[in-house]
Each structure stands twice: as structure tokens, then as C-alpha cells.
C-alpha distance (Angstrom), angle and dihedral (degrees) to the residues before:
residue distance angle dihedral
M1 . . .
T2 3.81 . .
T3 3.82 120.2 .
K4 3.79 123.5 -168.2
Y5 3.78 130.0 173.9
L6 3.80 122.4 -141.9
A7 3.78 138.3 -166.9
R8 3.81 115.2 -159.4
L9 3.83 127.2 -167.2
Q10 3.79 122.9 -167.8
F11 3.77 120.8 -178.6
T12 3.79 90.5 -160.5
P13 3.82 127.2 26.3
D14 3.85 109.1 -94.3
G15 3.80 88.3 6.5
V16 3.78 130.0 127.4
A17 3.81 111.7 -59.8
V18 3.73 135.8 -139.5
E19 3.78 107.3 -145.8
G20 3.79 137.8 -175.8
E21 3.78 126.4 -165.4
W22 3.81 128.5 -158.1
T23 3.80 140.1 167.5
V24 3.82 91.1 -143.5
P25 3.83 112.2 73.6
A26 3.80 93.9 -154.0
T27 3.83 90.2 61.0
A28 3.78 92.4 53.7
R29 3.82 91.4 46.5
N30 3.83 89.9 51.0
R31 3.78 92.1 52.7
Y32 3.77 91.3 46.2
T33 3.81 90.1 53.1
E34 3.82 91.8 45.3
W35 3.81 90.8 52.3
V36 3.82 91.8 47.4
G37 3.82 89.5 53.7
R38 3.77 93.3 46.1
Y39 3.84 103.0 38.9
G40 3.81 107.0 8.7
S41 3.81 97.5 102.8
D42 3.80 93.0 61.2
P43 3.85 106.0 103.1
A44 3.81 92.4 -141.6
V45 3.80 98.4 50.0
V46 3.82 123.3 105.1
I47 3.82 120.1 -170.1
E48 3.78 123.0 -174.2
L49 3.78 135.9 -173.4
M50 3.81 111.4 -154.3
E51 3.77 143.5 178.9
D52 3.79 120.8 -141.4
I53 3.79 117.4 -162.3
D54 3.80 112.6 -177.8
G55 3.80 91.9 -28.4
R56 3.80 96.4 -45.9
Q57 3.81 109.9 117.2
R58 3.77 124.9 -152.5
V59 3.83 122.7 -173.4
L60 3.80 111.1 -130.1
K61 3.84 99.2 178.9
T62 3.77 136.4 1.7
W63 3.77 125.9 -162.0
T64 3.76 126.9 -161.9
A65 3.79 129.1 161.0
Q66 3.79 86.6 -99.8
D67 3.80 97.3 57.0
E68 3.82 148.8 -49.5
V69 3.76 119.0 -98.1
E70 3.79 133.8 -172.7
G71 3.79 106.0 -115.5
P72 3.80 127.0 0.0
A73 3.81 122.4 -7.3
R74 3.78 115.6 -87.7
P75 3.79 115.6 -104.5
């Protein structure tokens, strides 16, 4: 079983993403937090922290200018 941790930044919903991938969860959390601080006030930005286990991704946190939620963004 292979586990990776990802941080994903999209400047527009469903737009092209900038993504980082790490084997250490703290590194991905730090990047997520950095991106929230740098870009999180933009109303179009979506930032996600994810876990990938053997190619199956699960969203741990999602940030938008409206709020932060555990798991995927609310519809």
C-alpha cells in the first residue's frame, strides 16, 4: 500500500491546478496552510489537502474564501 499526500491549488473552480505531492503528511499540510495564507482571500480560489492511497484520492480539507471544511467542498 502506497500513501501520498497532496496539496492542490486552483485559481478558478474546475480550472487548471497546481499540485504538490509528498510522502510526509506534515509537508503537505504546511504547503496547504502556506497557500491558504497567500491565496485564500481570492473568492475564486479553491485549495485542497488530499490523501492518495494506491491511486484512490480522498479530500481531507477544502478551503475557499467563504470557509474551510473537512472533506470536499460543499455543493
